[in-house]
SERO-4910 file (N, C-alpha, C, O; in steps of 0.05 Angstrom, whole numbers):
BEGIN
 pado doro    nc1    nc2    nc3   cac1   cac2   cac3    cc1    cc2    cc3    oc1    oc2    oc3
  Met    A     17    -24      0      0      0      0     18     25      0     36     27     16
  Lys    A     12     44    -18     29     67    -21     15     92    -12     -8     98    -19
  Leu    A     30    108      3     21    135     12     39    155     -1     64    154      2
  Leu    A     27    174    -16     42    196    -28     37    221    -13     14    230    -10
  Ile    A     58    234     -3     56    260     10     69    280     -9     92    279    -15
  Val    A     52    299    -19     63    319    -38     50    346    -33     26    350    -38
  Val    A     66    364    -24     58    392    -19     80    411    -28    103    407    -21
  His    A     72    430    -44     91    450    -53     78    477    -50     58    483    -62
  His    A     89    494    -33     78    521    -27    100    541    -24    122    535    -15
  Arg    A     94    566    -32    114    587    -30    120    595     -2    142    605      4
  Phe    A    102    589     17    106    595     45    117    570     59    104    549     59
  Ala    A    140    573     71    154    550     82    138    534    102    139    509    101
  Leu    A    123    547    119    108    532    140     88    513    129     82    492    141
  Trp    A     77    519    106     56    502     94     67    476     82     53    458     76
  Asn    A     94    475     79    106    451     67    111    430     89    119    437    111
  Val    A    107    405     82    110    383    101    139    380    109    156    377     92
  Pro    A    145    381    135    173    378    143    183    349    138    167    330    138
  Pro    A    209    345    134    220    319    128    213    298    149    209    274    143
  Trp    A    212    306    175    208    287    196    180    274    195    176    252    206
  Phe    A    162    287    181    134    278    180    133    250    167    122    231    179
  Gly    A    143    247    143    143    222    129    161    201    143    154    177    144
  Glu    A    183    210    154    202    192    168    188    179    192    191    155    197
  Arg    A    174    196    207    160    185    231    137    166    223    133    146    236
  Leu    A    123    173    201    102    155    192    114    128    183    102    107    188
  Ser    A    137    129    171    150    104    162    157     86    186    155     62    184
  Gln    A    165     99    208    172     83    232    147     72    245    147     49    254
  Glu    A    126     88    245    101     79    258     85     60    241     70     43    252
  Phe    A     87     62    215     71     46    197     90     32    176     90     39    153
  Pro    A    106     13    185    126      1    168    114    -15    145    127    -21    125
  Gln    A     88    -22    147     75    -37    126     69    -19    102     61    -30     81
  Leu    A     72      7    104     66     26     82     91     33     66    113     34     77
  Gln    A     87     37     41    108     48     24    102     78     22     81     86     11
  Ile    A    120     95     33    114    123     36    133    139     18    158    136     20
  Ala    A    122    156      1    138    174    -16    131    202     -8    108    210    -11
  Gln    A    150    218      0    146    246      7    160    264    -13    184    262    -16
  Arg    A    145    281    -27    155    297    -48    150    327    -42    130    334    -29
  Thr    A    168    344    -51    165    373    -48    157    386    -74    155    411    -76
  Ser    A    152    370    -95    145    381   -121    128    360   -136    130    336   -130
  Tyr    A    111    370   -154     95    351   -171    111    341   -195    101    324   -210
  Asp    A    135    352   -199    151    344   -222    159    314   -219    171    306   -199
  Gly    A    154    299   -240    163    271   -240    149    252   -221    161    232   -213
  Ile    A    124    258   -213    111    241   -194     90    223   -207     72    213   -194
  Glu    A     91    220   -234     71    205   -248     68    177   -237     46    167   -233
  Glu    A     91    164   -232     90    136   -222     78    135   -194     62    117   -187
  Asp    A     86    155   -177     75    156   -150     44    160   -151     30    148   -136
  Leu    A     35    177   -170      6    181   -172     -8    155   -181    -29    149   -170
  Arg    A      4    141   -200     -9    116   -210    -12     96   -187    -32     81   -187
  Asn    A      8     94   -170      8     72   -150     -4     80   -123     -9     62   -107
  Ala    A     -7    105   -118    -16    113    -91    -45    106    -85    -63    110   -101
  Glu    A    -48     95    -61    -75     89    -51    -85    112    -34   -109    117    -31
  Ile    A    -66    126    -21    -72    149     -4    -54    172    -13    -30    169    -18
  Ile    A    -66    196    -16    -50    220    -22    -55    242     -1    -78    248      5
  Phe    A    -34    253      9    -34    274     28    -25    299     13     -2    302      6
  Thr    A    -44    318      8    -37    340    -10    -57    363     -6    -79    359      5
  Ile    A    -49    387    -14    -67    410    -13    -81    415    -39   -100    430    -40
  Ser    A    -71    402    -61    -83    407    -87    -78    383   -105    -57    370   -103
  Leu    A    -97    379   -123    -94    358   -143   -110    366   -167   -134    370   -165
  Arg    A    -97    368   -190   -111    376   -215   -126    352   -227   -119    329   -222
  Pro    A   -146    358   -243   -162    336   -255   -145    317   -271   -149    292   -270
  Glu    A   -125    327   -286   -108    309   -302    -91    291   -284    -84    269   -291
  Gln    A    -83    302   -260    -68    285   -241    -86    264   -229    -77    241   -225
  Phe    A   -110    272   -223   -129    252   -212   -134    230   -232   -136    207   -225
  Ala    A   -136    238   -257   -142    218   -278   -119    198   -281   -123    176   -290
  Ala    A    -95    206   -273    -71    188   -275    -70    168   -253    -55    148   -255
  Thr    A    -86    171   -232    -86    152   -210   -100    126   -218   -118    126   -234
  Arg    A    -91    104   -205   -103     78   -211   -114     65   -186   -133     49   -187
  Asn    A   -102     70   -163   -109     56   -139   -120     75   -117   -125     66    -95
  Leu    A   -124    100   -123   -130    120   -103   -157    115    -90   -177    110   -103
  Arg    A   -157    116    -63   -181    112    -48   -186    134    -27   -208    138    -18
  Trp    A   -165    149    -20   -168    169      1   -148    192     -4   -125    188     -9
  Ile    A   -159    217     -3   -143    241     -4   -146    256     23   -169    260     31
  His    A   -124    262     35   -125    279     59   -113    306     54    -91    308     43
  Ala    A   -127    327     61   -117    354     56   -109    366     83   -124    367    102
  Pro    A    -84    377     85    -75    390    110    -85    418    111    -71    436    120
  Thr    A   -109    422    103   -123    448    103   -151    444    113   -161    421    113
  Ala    A   -164    466    120   -193    464    126   -209    465    100   -228    451     96
  Ala    A   -201    484     83   -215    487     57   -207    465     38   -184    457     36
  Val    A   -227    455     23   -221    434      3   -234    440    -24   -236    423    -41
  His    A   -243    466    -27   -256    473    -52   -238    469    -76   -247    464    -98
  Gln    A   -211    471    -72   -192    468    -93   -191    439   -103   -180    434   -125
  Leu    A   -201    420    -88   -201    392    -96   -227    383   -108   -227    361   -121
  Leu    A   -248    398   -105   -274    388   -112   -282    393   -141   -303    406   -146
  Phe    A   -267    383   -159   -275    384   -187   -293    360   -193   -292    340   -178
  Pro    A   -309    361   -214   -330    340   -218   -320    311   -217   -333    294   -206
  Glu    A   -298    306   -230   -288    279   -231   -283    267   -203   -289    244   -198
  Leu    A   -272    283   -185   -267    274   -158   -292    273   -142   -297    254   -127
  Val    A   -309    293   -144   -334    294   -130   -351    269   -136   -363    257   -118
  Asn    A   -352    261   -161   -368    239   -169   -355    212   -167   -366    191   -175
  Ser    A   -331    211   -155   -317    186   -152   -322    174   -124   -336    187   -108
  Asp    A   -311    151   -119   -314    138    -92   -290    145    -74   -289    135    -51
  Val    A   -273    163    -83   -250    170    -67   -259    187    -43   -274    207    -47
  Val    A   -251    180    -19   -258    195      5   -239    218      8   -215    216      3
  Val    A   -250    241     16   -233    265     22   -237    272     51   -260    274     61
  Thr    A   -215    276     65   -216    286     93   -200    312     94   -182    317     77
  Asn    A   -206    328    114   -192    353    117   -181    356    145   -183    338    161
  Ser    A   -169    379    150   -155    384    176   -168    406    192   -154    422    205
  Arg    A   -194    408    191   -208    430    204   -202    431    234   -201    453    246
  Glu    A   -198    408    247   -193    408    276   -165    416    282   -159    422    306
  Val    A   -147    416    263   -120    426    267   -120    456    269   -107    468    286
  His    A   -135    469    251   -134    498    249   -154    512    267   -150    536    274
  Gly    A   -175    499    274   -197    512    289   -188    526    315   -194    549    318
  Pro    A   -173    513    333   -166    526    358   -149    551    355   -154    571    367
  Val    A   -128    549    337   -110    572    335   -123    595    319   -118    618    326
  Val    A   -140    589    300   -154    610    285   -174    624    304   -178    648    302
  Ala    A   -187    608    321   -206    620    340   -191    640    359   -202    661    365
  Glu    A   -167    633    367   -152    651    384   -146    677    368   -147    699    379
  His    A   -140    674    343   -134    698    326   -159    715    324   -157    740    325
  Val    A   -182    703    321   -207    718    319   -211    734    345   -218    758    343
  Met    A   -206    722    367   -210    737    393   -190    760    395   -196    781    405
  Ala    A   -165    755    385   -145    777    385   -154    800    368   -151    823    375
  Leu    A   -166    794    345   -176    815    327   -199    830    340   -201    855    337
  Ile    A   -217    816    353   -239    830    367   -228    849    388   -237    872    389
  Phe    A   -210    840    404   -198    858    424   -184    882    411   -186    904    420
  Ala    A   -169    876    389   -154    898    376   -173    919    365   -168    943    368
  Leu    A   -195    910    353   -215    929    343   -229    944    366   -233    968    364
  Ala    A   -237    930    386   -251    942    409   -235    962    423   -245    983    431
  Lys    A   -209    957    427   -192    974    443   -175    993    425   -159   1008    435
  Lys    A   -179    991    398   -166   1009    379   -136   1007    381   -121   1027    380
  Ile    A   -126    982    383    -97    977    385    -82    985    360    -61    997    362
  Pro    A    -93    980    335    -78    989    312    -73   1019    311    -52   1028    303
  Gln    A    -93   1035    320    -90   1064    320    -68   1072    341    -52   1090    335
  Ala    A    -68   1058    364    -47   1064    384    -19   1058    373      0   1072    379
  Ala    A    -17   1036    357      9   1029    346     19   1050    326     43   1056    325
  Val    A      0   1061    311      8   1083    292     18   1107    307     38   1119    300
  Phe    A      4   1115    328     13   1138    344     40   1132    357     56   1150    359
  Gln    A     45   1108    365     71   1101    377     93   1105    357    114   1116    363
  Gln    A     88   1096    332    109   1099    311    115   1128    305    137   1135    298
  Lys    A     94   1146    309     98   1174    304    107   1190    329    111   1214    328
  His    A    110   1176    352    118   1188    377     96   1209    386    103   1231    395
  Val    A     71   1201    382     49   1219    388     32   1207    411     25   1184    410
  Trp    A     25   1224    430      7   1215    452    -22   1219    442    -33   1240    442
  Gly    A    -33   1196    433    -58   1198    418    -83   1193    434   -104   1185    423
  Gln    A    -82   1197    460   -105   1191    477   -131   1204    467   -151   1190    464
  Glu    A   -131   1230    463   -155   1244    455   -164   1235    427   -188   1232    423
  Ala    A   -146   1231    409   -153   1223    382   -165   1195    381   -185   1190    367
  Ile    A   -154   1177    397   -165   1150    399   -194   1151    409   -211   1135    401
  Trp    A   -199   1169    428   -226   1171    438   -246   1183    418   -269   1174    415
  Lys    A   -237   1204    405   -255   1220    388   -258   1210    359   -279   1213    347
  Asp    A   -237   1197    348   -238   1191    320   -252   1164    315   -242   1143    323
  Gly    A   -276   1165    303   -291   1141    297   -304   1130    322   -309   1145    341
  Ala    A   -309   1104    322   -322   1092    345   -304   1093    370   -279   1091    368
  His    A   -316   1097    393   -301   1098    418   -290   1070    424   -301   1050    416
  Pro    A   -268   1069    439   -260   1043    451   -283   1032    468   -297   1047    481
  Arg    A   -286   1006    467   -310    995    481   -303    968    495   -282    956    491
  Glu    A   -323    960    511   -320    935    526   -330    912    510   -348    914    493
  Ile    A   -317    889    514   -326    864    500   -350    852    514   -369    845    500
  Ala    A   -350    851    540   -373    840    555   -398    855    548   -399    879    549
  Gly    A   -419    840    541   -444    852    535   -448    857    505   -471    862    496
  Ala    A   -427    856    489   -429    860    460   -440    834    447   -437    812    458
  Thr    A   -453    838    424   -464    815    410   -445    807    387   -438    823    370
  Leu    A   -438    781    387   -421    770    366   -438    753    348   -451    734    357
  Gly    A   -438    759    322   -453    743    302   -434    726    287   -416    735    274
  Leu    A   -439    700    288   -422    680    274   -434    671    248   -457    662    248
  Ile    A   -419    672    227   -427    659    202   -409    635    198   -386    637    190
  Gly    A   -420    612    205   -404    587    205   -399    578    234   -387    592    250
  Val    A   -408    554    240   -404    544    267   -390    516    265   -397    497    279
  Gly    A   -370    516    248   -353    492    247   -331    493    268   -336    503    290
  Ser    A   -308    481    262   -287    479    282   -279    507    293   -275    510    317
  Ile    A   -276    527    275   -269    554    284   -292    567    299   -288    577    321
  Gly    A   -315    567    287   -338    581    298   -345    570    326   -352    586    344
  Arg    A   -345    544    329   -352    533    356   -333    542    377   -342    549    399
  Arg    A   -307    543    371   -288    552    391   -290    582    397   -287    591    419
  Val    A   -296    598    376   -300    626    380   -324    630    398   -323    647    416
  Ala    A   -345    615    394   -369    618    411   -363    612    440   -372    626    458
  Gln    A   -347    591    444   -340    584    472   -324    606    485   -329    613    508
  Met    A   -304    616    471   -287    637    482   -302    662    487   -300    675    508
  Ala    A   -318    671    467   -332    696    469   -353    696    491   -356    715    506
  Ser    A   -367    674    493   -388    672    514   -375    673    542   -387    684    560
  Thr    A   -352    660    544   -338    661    570   -330    689    578   -329    696    602
  Leu    A   -326    706    558   -318    734    563   -343    752    567   -341    776    570
  Gly    A   -367    740    567   -391    755    572   -404    766    547   -422    783    548
  Met    A   -395    757    523   -408    766    499   -433    749    493   -435    726    501
  Arg    A   -453    761    481   -476    747    472   -470    737    444   -464    753    426
  Val    A   -472    711    439   -464    699    414   -489    689    400   -505    673    411
  Ile    A   -492    698    375   -514    687    358   -501    677    332   -478    685    326
  Ala    A   -514    660    317   -501    648    294   -521    641    272   -545    637    277
  Val    A   -510    639    248   -525    628    225   -513    601    219   -489    598    217
  Arg    A   -530    581    217   -521    555    208   -541    543    189   -565    548    190
  Glu    A   -531    526    171   -548    516    149   -571    499    160   -593    500    151
  His    A   -564    482    181   -584    464    192   -591    473    220   -578    465    239
  Val    A   -612    489    222   -620    500    248   -629    478    267   -626    480    291
  Gly    A   -639    456    256   -648    434    272   -626    421    288   -633    406    307
  Lys    A   -601    425    282   -579    414    297   -576    428    324   -561    418    341
  Gly    A   -590    450    328   -589    464    353   -566    484    356   -553    490    336
  Ser    A   -563    493    380   -543    514    386   -518    502    397   -519    488    417
  Pro    A   -495    507    385   -469    497    396   -465    511    423   -477    531    430
  Glu    A   -446    500    439   -440    511    465   -432    541    462   -416    548    446
  Gly    A   -445    557    479   -439    586    479   -456    602    461   -456    627    462
  Val    A   -472    590    443   -489    604    424   -517    607    435   -530    587    442
  Glu    A   -526    632    438   -552    637    449   -575    632    430   -596    622    438
  Ala    A   -571    639    405   -592    637    385   -580    629    358   -559    639    351
  Val    A   -595    613    343   -586    604    316   -607    613    296   -631    609    300
  Phe    A   -597    624    274   -614    634    252   -609    616    227   -587    607    223
  Pro    A   -629    612    211   -625    599    185   -612    619    166   -613    643    171
  Pro    A   -600    609    144   -587    627    125   -606    649    114   -597    671    107
  Ser    A   -632    642    112   -651    662    102   -655    686    121   -665    706    113
  Ala    A   -646    683    146   -648    704    166   -621    717    172   -618    729    193
  Leu    A   -602    715    153   -576    726    157   -577    756    163   -563    766    181
  Asp    A   -594    771    148   -596    800    152   -604    806    181   -594    826    192
  Glu    A   -622    791    192   -631    796    219   -608    792    239   -606    808    258
  Met    A   -592    772    234   -569    767    251   -549    791    249   -539    800    269
  Leu    A   -545    800    225   -526    822    220   -536    847    234   -520    862    245
  Lys    A   -562    852    234   -573    876    247   -568    877    277   -566    898    289
  Gln    A   -566    853    289   -563    851    318   -533    851    327   -528    855    350
  Ser    A   -515    847    308   -487    841    316   -469    865    318   -470    883    301
  Asp    A   -453    866    339   -432    886    342   -407    877    328   -391    894    318
  Tyr    A   -402    851    327   -380    839    313   -390    816    297   -404    799    307
  Val    A   -384    816    271   -392    795    253   -367    779    245   -348    791    234
  Val    A   -367    754    251   -344    737    245   -351    717    223   -370    701    226
  Leu    A   -337    719    201   -342    701    178   -321    678    179   -297    683    176
  Ala    A   -331    654    185   -314    631    187   -327    607    174   -327    585    185
  Ala    A   -338    611    150   -353    591    136   -336    580    113   -318    593    104
  Pro    A   -342    555    104   -329    545     80   -337    560     55   -358    572     54
  Leu    A   -319    559     35   -325    573     10   -341    554     -8   -330    535    -19
  Ile    A   -366    559    -10   -384    544    -28   -400    565    -44   -397    589    -39
  Ala    A   -416    556    -62   -431    574    -79   -448    594    -63   -450    618    -70
  Ala    A   -459    584    -41   -477    601    -25   -462    622     -9   -474    642     -1
  Thr    A   -436    619     -4   -421    638     12   -403    656     -6   -390    674      5
  His    A   -401    650    -31   -385    667    -49   -397    694    -51   -420    697    -59
  Gly    A   -382    716    -44   -393    743    -45   -415    748    -25   -432    765    -30
  Leu    A   -415    733     -4   -437    734     16   -439    762     29   -461    773     31
  Ile    A   -417    773     36   -417    800     48   -413    820     26   -391    825     17
  Asn    A   -435    832     17   -435    851     -5   -446    878      3   -450    883     27
  Val    A   -452    895    -16   -463    922    -10   -488    920      7   -491    934     27
  Asp    A   -506    903      0   -532    901     14   -528    891     43   -541    901     61
  Arg    A   -510    871     46   -506    860     73   -491    881     91   -497    883    115
  Leu    A   -473    895     80   -459    916     95   -478    938    103   -475    950    124
  Ala    A   -498    942     86   -517    964     92   -535    958    116   -546    977    128
  Val    A   -540    933    122   -557    926    144   -542    924    171   -555    922    192
  Met    A   -516    924    170   -501    922    195   -502    948    210   -507    970    199
  Lys    A   -498    947    236   -498    970    254   -475    989    246   -454    980    237
  Pro    A   -479   1015    248   -457   1034    242   -433   1029    260   -410   1035    252
  Glu    A   -437   1020    284   -415   1015    303   -404    986    301   -387    979    317
  Ala    A   -414    971    282   -406    942    280   -379    939    265   -370    957    251
  Cys    A   -366    916    270   -341    909    257   -344    882    244   -357    864    255
  Leu    A   -331    879    222   -330    853    207   -303    840    209   -282    854    207
  Ile    A   -303    814    214   -278    799    216   -280    775    197   -300    760    199
  Asn    A   -261    772    179   -262    750    160   -237    732    163   -215    740    157
  Val    A   -242    707    172   -221    687    173   -230    663    156   -218    641    159
  Gly    A   -250    667    140   -260    646    122   -244    644     97   -222    633     96
  Arg    A   -255    657     76   -241    658     50   -246    686     38   -268    697     41
  Gly    A   -226    697     25   -228    724     15   -251    728     -4   -263    750     -4
  Ala    A   -257    708    -20   -278    711    -40   -306    714    -28   -326    719    -42
  Gln    A   -308    710     -2   -334    713     12   -342    742     18   -364    747     25
  Val    A   -323    760     14   -328    789     19   -323    805     -6   -302    801    -20
  Asp    A   -341    822    -13   -337    841    -35   -319    863    -25   -327    880    -10
  Glu    A   -293    861    -32   -273    879    -21   -278    908    -29   -274    926    -12
  Ala    A   -287    913    -53   -292    941    -61   -315    953    -45   -314    976    -36
  Ala    A   -336    937    -40   -358    946    -23   -349    951      5   -358    970     18
  Leu    A   -331    934     15   -322    937     43   -305    963     45   -308    978     65
  Val    A   -288    968     26   -272    993     26   -290   1017     28   -285   1035     44
  Glu    A   -311   1018     12   -330   1040     12   -345   1042     38   -348   1064     49
  Ala    A   -353   1019     49   -367   1020     75   -350   1030     97   -359   1043    115
  Leu    A   -324   1023     97   -306   1032    118   -299   1062    114   -298   1076    134
  Arg    A   -293   1070     90   -286   1098     86   -309   1117     91   -305   1140    100
  Ser    A   -334   1108     86   -357   1125     91   -367   1122    120   -387   1134    127
  Arg    A   -354   1105    136   -362   1099    163   -390   1086    164   -404   1089    184
  Arg    A   -397   1072    143   -422   1056    143   -420   1035    165   -440   1030    178
  Ile    A   -396   1023    168   -390   1007    191   -365   1017    204   -350   1032    192
  Ala    A   -361   1010    229   -339   1022    245   -312   1012    238   -292   1027    239
  Gly    A   -310    986    231   -283    975    226   -285    947    216   -306    935    214
  Ala    A   -262    936    209   -260    909    199   -232    899    203   -213    914    206
  Ala    A   -230    872    203   -204    859    205   -205    835    185   -224    819    186
  Leu    A   -186    834    167   -185    813    147   -160    797    149   -138    808    151
  Asp    A   -163    771    149   -139    753    148   -137    739    121   -116    727    116
  Val    A   -158    740    105   -158    727     79   -168    746     58   -183    765     64
  Phe    A   -160    742     33   -164    762     12   -170    748    -15   -163    724    -19
  Glu    A   -183    762    -33   -189    751    -59   -164    743    -73   -163    723    -86
  Arg    A   -143    760    -71   -117    754    -83    -96    753    -61    -95    772    -45
  Glu    A    -81    732    -60    -60    730    -40    -33    721    -54    -33    703    -71
  Pro    A    -11    735    -47     -9    757    -29    -25    782    -38    -29    785    -62
  Leu    A    -34    798    -20    -49    822    -26    -32    841    -42    -11    848    -32
  Pro    A    -40    848    -67    -23    866    -83    -17    892    -69    -33    903    -54
  Ala    A      7    902    -74     16    927    -62     -2    951    -69     -3    970    -54
  Asp    A    -15    950    -92    -32    972   -100    -61    968    -92    -79    983   -101
  Ser    A    -67    948    -75    -95    944    -66   -104    968    -49    -88    977    -32
  Pro    A   -128    978    -53   -138   1000    -37   -142    992     -8   -144   1009     10
  Leu    A   -143    966     -2   -147    957     26   -124    967     44   -129    973     67
  Trp    A   -100    969     33    -77    977     50    -81   1005     63    -71   1010     84
  Ser    A    -95   1023     49    -96   1050     58   -122   1057     73   -127   1081     79
  Val    A   -138   1037     80   -163   1042     95   -156   1043    125   -146   1024    136
  Gln    A   -161   1066    137   -151   1070    164   -165   1052    185   -152   1043    204
  Asn    A   -190   1047    181   -205   1031    201   -206   1001    193   -225    987    200
  Leu    A   -186    992    179   -184    964    171   -157    953    182   -136    964    177
  Leu    A   -159    930    196   -136    916    206   -130    892    187   -148    875    183
  Ile    A   -106    891    177    -98    869    159    -78    851    172    -58    860    182
  Thr    A    -84    825    172    -64    805    180    -60    787    155    -80    779    143
  Pro    A    -35    782    147    -29    768    122    -33    738    123    -14    723    120
  His    A    -58    729    126    -65    701    127    -48    687    148    -36    666    142
  Thr    A    -47    698    172    -31    687    193    -48    674    216    -36    666    236
  Ala    A    -74    674    213    -91    664    234    -84    635    242    -87    627    265
  Gly    A    -76    619    223    -70    591    228    -42    584    235    -35    561    238
  Leu    A    -25    605    238      4    599    242      9    592    272      0    605    290
  Thr    A     23    570    275     31    562    302     55    542    299     56    527    280
  Glu    A     73    543    318     96    525    317     87    496    322    103    477    317
  Lys    A     63    492    332     53    465    336     38    453    312     28    431    313
  Leu    A     38    468    290     22    461    267     26    432    258      7    416    257
  Trp    A     51    425    251     55    398    239     53    376    259     48    353    252
  His    A     57    381    285     53    361    305     23    355    307     15    332    311
  Arg    A      6    376    305    -23    371    305    -31    356    280    -48    339    281
  His    A    -19    364    257    -25    349    232    -18    320    236    -34    302    227
  Tyr    A      5    314    247     13    286    250     -6    271    268    -14    248    261
  Asp    A    -14    282    290    -33    269    308    -59    262    294    -69    240    297
  Leu    A    -70    281    279    -95    277    265    -92    256    243   -108    237    241
  Phe    A    -72    260    226    -69    242    203    -62    214    212    -72    194    200
  Ser    A    -44    211    231    -36    184    239    -59    169    252    -62    145    249
  Asp    A    -76    184    266   -100    171    278   -119    161    255   -129    139    257
  Asn    A   -123    178    235   -139    170    213   -127    147    197   -141    130    186
  Leu    A   -100    147    195    -87    126    181    -91     99    195    -95     78    183
  Arg    A    -89     99    222    -95     75    237   -124     65    232   -129     42    229
  Arg    A   -142     85    231   -170     78    226   -173     66    198   -187     46    194
  Tyr    A   -160     77    179   -161     68    151   -151     39    149   -164     22    136
  Leu    A   -128     34    161   -116      7    160   -133    -14    174   -133    -37    168
  Ala    A   -149     -4    194   -166    -22    209   -194    -25    197   -211    -39    207
  Gly    A   -199    -10    175   -225    -11    162   -246      4    177   -270     -1    174
  Gln    A   -238     24    194   -257     39    209   -264     65    195   -248     74    178
  Pro    A   -287     78    201   -294    104    189   -273    125    195   -262    126    217
  Leu    A   -267    142    175   -247    163    179   -260    188    192   -284    194    187
  Arg    A   -245    201    208   -254    227    220   -250    250    200   -232    249    183
  Phe    A   -267    270    203   -266    294    187   -269    289    157   -256    302    141
  Ala    A   -286    270    151   -293    265    123   -309    289    112   -326    300    125
  Val    A   -303    296     87   -316    318     73   -340    308     58   -338    287     45
  Asp    A   -362    322     60   -385    317     42   -379    330     15   -381    354     13
  Lys    A   -371    315     -4   -361    326    -29   -383    340    -44   -377    359    -59
  Gln    A   -408    333    -40   -430    347    -54   -435    374    -41   -441    393    -56
  Lys    A   -432    376    -15   -436    402     -2   -411    420     -3   -413    444     -3
  Gly    A   -388    407     -4   -363    423     -6   -349    428     20   -331    444     21
  Tyr    A   -358    414     41   -345    417     67   -350    393     85   -341    392    108
***
């Protein structure tokens, strides 16, 4: 049985460290493991692999496989894998949502605090050697308390559930939109709305956190109309996918003070181009897709994947299986 590990990314942390495959070889000596840092010359590996650990696979590469039964993605998002040939096949796809959920949720809470306490503005004044106390109070929304504020969640998966737990512990009222309202309210969530009632949730929220998978229904979800129903003092936080927010509409909403502020960790184009108007919006906090960064990343990946590998070899159901038709 062959396992192919192949990840190639411009950002070093996203690439699988050498010890990952070596440790798997020690723990699973019955497997033939090939770990590659490039897709060049892997045609034979593709043909023979029963399991592929990768962040992307093109249709022509998928067509070259002969024994493939399982693809594991070291990402939460799997939209890049869901082309028709794979969706309509019997190949199982699993993702790593439980790896990224806890650390991204921490990042969300950091962004909420930064927006509430106007930390980015204080940092700018520090760089200028300016005592900005009066300006921080008067310019735009006042600094405010977290306790008692309403947090609206779009997406209650691995990230959203942890955000809800953290926020409710801090005294925030948490409400959420989820596709299947009948599943009830996750821990820390006071009220759940169906997708058809998204505008009502937005109207009530002081902070809107977008942490949903990228599917047809969430593409361009936060647009001119949705920004228009948000509170003037509300802030938007996106740790989902850049394509879920109309960036031009957001720039206009922020510059006109239609909403008080925003924090984005994901963007339509990454890296964010130097000439993007987003860079110059004063009430926008930008983090360069760093919400999931942690020195524990690959150790968490190993724990999750090796557990699923044991399940696979034992013929047991895999954890974190993706519904390929739904896209998450």
